[in-house]
C-alpha positions, 0 to 999 in steps of 0.5 A: 627439310621444309621448303617455303615457296611463294607464287608471285607475279604482280600481273593478274590473270597469269595463272598464279592462284591456279599454280599455287593450288595445283602445285600444292595438291600435286605435291600433297598426293605424293604423301608429302605434307603440304600447307597452302597459305592463301595470302590474296584478299580475293581468296580464290585459292580458298574457294578453289579448294571448296571453301565458302566464306561461311565455312570458316571464322578465322583467316590469314588476316587474323594471323597477320594482325596478331589476334589469332595463332596460325594453327587456329586458322588451318582447314583440312581439305579433300586431300588428307595431306593438304591443309589450307590457311584461308583468306578473305576480303578483310585481308585487303585492309592489312596494308593500312593496318600493318603500318602500325605493326613492328617489323611489318614485312616479317610478320608472316615469317614469325607466324609460321615458324611454329609450323615448320615441324608439321609440313614438308612444303608451305606454298603461299599464294600472293596478291597481284601487287607488290605491297606489304603482303607480297613482301611478307610472303617473300620474306618468309619464303625460301624460294619464289615461282613466277608464273608468266602467261605466254601471251602479249605483254607477258614480260611486262612488269617482270623486271619490276618483280625481279627488282623487288625480289632483289630488294627483299634478298638485300634487306629482308631475306638473303636466302630467297631464291628464284625457284623458276619461271613458269610459262602458263596458258601455253597453246601449241596452236597459237603462234604468239604463244609459241613466240613468247615461250621462245622469248622466255627460253632465249632470255631466261633459259636458266630460270625455267623449269626443265624435265631432266628425263626429257630435257624439255622445258616445263610449261602449263598448257591452256586447258579447259579442265584446268579452268573448270576445276575451281568452280567445282571447288577442287584442284584439277588432280581431283577433277580430272587427273588425266587432263593435260593441266593435271599432268603438267602440274604433276610433272612440275611437282615431281621436278621440285621434289626431286630437286629438293631430295638431291 
């Protein structure tokens, strides 16, 4: 059964796109069929998979305004079981243009209905704002992953995001669930990083991902190879499969798949 997962946080620089790209790739290498939808006008997920703006004509923008079928925008990636719906800066204009669309917050949900037979997972990378595009993504999703950087002000804005999720649950998508909070950029040698991680455990332990085998909470470490991979147009699992970043996303993917198959 297909699962649609948004990766969302209105704060920038928390590892949102890194998580969307590398989770999608890590699930795909298990031979699950995965579609990554880049819903961020910055198009970082698109470039992280090696695509330049000149490589494609149509993007999610054309899907949301109704000028193209979503199937017309899908690109194949280096991983045979991972496809991409790309983005570009034109998507930034959708906030204004969508004011003229009926049921604007449900547009994406309607557009991806026809894909549900083709994929096991659809991962949506959302923009760092709580606007129409993010509401579209949450309305179309079964669940949401919230990356949280383990640094100062990490929890700032989390309450606002959780309230937005509750609003979507109440008005647009009662089935939406919080799949989990994901601590990112964690450093064992940094006292602040350890303190923020402990604060997350103290206040949100039930919402954190946990490795059932070890009983430990899952986090994404601060990792040079993970940071380098996008500049080579590859997910970290293709750039350096033995790096701590790749291993962390593999563990997250395995946990999510096992949960779905229970």
